[in-house]
N, C-alpha and C positions, 0 to 999 in steps of 0.2 A: 285701499282707500280708506280713510277714516273720515266719518261723517257726523257732525252734531246738528241735532235740532233742538231748538230753543222753543218751549211752550208756556206762556204766561201761566196758562190753565190745562191741567191735563184734559185733553181732547181736542186742544188746538191744532196739535201736530198732525192728528188723524184726519180730522175736517180739511186741513189745507194740503196735507203732503204725504198723506198715508199711503196712497199708491206708489209715488216716488220712493218713498222710504222702503217700501216692500222690494222694489226693484233692486235698490243698492244692497239689501240683505241678499236677495237670492243671487246675485253675482259674488257674493262673498265679501263685501265691503263691511267694516265694523263701524254700527251706527249707536250713538251715544244719545241720550234723550235727558235734557235738563228741564225740568219741571219748576218753574218759580214759585207758585203758590199752590197749596193744597186745601186749604179752606178758609173761611172769613175768620177773624181774630175771635168772634163769639159764637162760632160754629159749635152746637152740641157735640160731646165726645163721641157719639153714635155715629154722626155725620162724618167727621175726620176719619174715624176708623173704617167707614165703608169706602170712603175716598182712597185711603192708603190701600186697601184691599183691590179696589178697580185698578189703581195704577200698577200692582204687583202681577195682575192677570193680563192687563195690556202689555206691560214688559215682557212678559213669557209668550204672549201671541205673536209678537212682533219677533222676538228672539234679540233684543238690543243687547248690545255688548256691554253697557252699562246705564245705570240711573242716578242722575244727581237731583236729589230733592232739595231746592233751597229753603221752601218752608216759610217764605214770607206771607204776610196776610193778603188774601185776596180782597180787591176793591180798596186797598189802600196804600198802594205803591206810590201815589202821587203824594202822599204825606210823608214819605219816607225820605231821608236824605240821599240824594241820588249817589253819593260815594259809596253806600253801604251796598247798592245793588250792583254798581260798577264793579267793585271790588270782588263781589259774589261770583259775577258773571266772568269777570278776568280768570278767576281762579279755576273754574270748569274749564274754559277754553285753554289755559296753560296745561291742565293736567291732562286733557284729551288730544291735544295738538291737531286739530280736525284739519283736513284738506278742504272740505266743505262745509259751511255753515248755513241752514236754513232757518229763518226766523220770521216772526209778524212783522209788519212795517209800520210806519207812522201814519198809514192811512186810516187805520181802523178807528171806528167809533168808541171802542171800549177803551178807557182810561189806561188799565193795566198794560194793553197792548203798547200803547204809544210810549209808557214810561218804558217798557222792556226795550222796545227798539232804540231809543234815545240812550239809554244805558249800556246797550250792547255796542254800539258803535264805537265808543273810546275803547271797550275792551279788544276790539277787533282791528283797530289801526294797522298798518303795515308795519311799523316799528314795533308794535305790542306782539303781532302774531306773524312773524315773517313767514311761516310754514302754511300760512292759510291761502288757499289759491282761488277761492270762489265763495261769494256771498249771495244767496237767493232769499227773496221775500215772498211768503206764501199768502193766500187770502184764507179767511176765515169767514164762511157763512155766518150771517147773523151779526157781523161786526164790521168787516169790510165793505160788504154790499149797503149798508146801512149808515155808512158815512155820510156827513153832510156835505153841500157843494163846495168845491174847493179841496178839501181834505181828501174826498173820495177819489178825485182826479188824479191823486199822486200814485195809486196803484195802476200803473201802464204795464200788463205782462208783456215780456219779451222773450220768455223761454217757456216751451211747453213740453212736457212730459207724457208720453204715450202711456197710460194705465189700463188699458184693456184688459190686460192678462192679470191684473192685479186688483181691480176695482172690486169684486164680489169679495176677497180677502180683506180689503179696506173697510167695506161695509159691515161685515162680520165683527170686526175690531170695534168699529163705532157702535155696535150694538151694545158692547160691554159697559158702555157710559149709559146705562139705562136712565138714569136722573137727568140726562142732559139732553137726551133725544126727545124732540117734540113732534107732534102730529103734522101731517101736511094740512096747509101750505108753509108752515113755518121753515126758514131757510135750513135750520139745524135739524130737519126731517130726513129721513132716509130717501125719500123720494126727490126732495129738493137737491140732496147732495149729489144724487145721481144725475138729475137734470143739470146741475152746473158742470159736471164732469162731461156731459154730453155736449153742452154748449162750447165748453172749452175746445172740446175735441172738434167740434164742427168748424171751429174758427181757424183751424190748422189742416183740414182734412183728414181728422182722425176721428176714430169711433168715440173714444173717451181719453180725456187728458187732463192734468193739473197745469195751472198756469202760476208763472213766478216772474217776480221782477228782479233783473239782474242789477246788482248794487256794484260787485266789482269781480274781475277775472284776471288772475295774473297768469300770462304765459310766458315760459322762459325757453 
């Protein structure tokens, strides 16, 4: 099986689906990572190099089959012509031809997440990606949970993945993003991420889980 995970910013994939991605890799699935942004347009060179270095470390820690760095400017995706991002995402989808896609959804408060979701959907239409069997949306602590009423209600998880055996490895990888990890009780702290996994797990009688919203599943 081939899997593609879309991350508007490097660390989104680990926060929302890291345990699940590790399960895929452990069973021999080929997992591809698409990072939409690396840094802000005005980020210092040193910051960009640090982010690129972290991305390479994370790629190795997971054992991803491939990494696609689109390098759009963070925080400015809503100012770009949508066609540019749609075309870039379509190219990645066509190159990897995944069976399963994991992505952020339209419920997140982060504007970049919202834009990525809206631009991904045209790229994965059944007529454009007939090989794609399943699309799942993951939640991102500090974004999905902070969305305003109405928008937040659109994340209704209906798929849960047991990550009890991969949680520790997920947290180890998350620690590679040192600049992005905050102290508790910030939702992007190690303690809060573990607490969310416990909460999602307890919702379905598991120790720890990641939750997803199923967009589409094709069964032949």
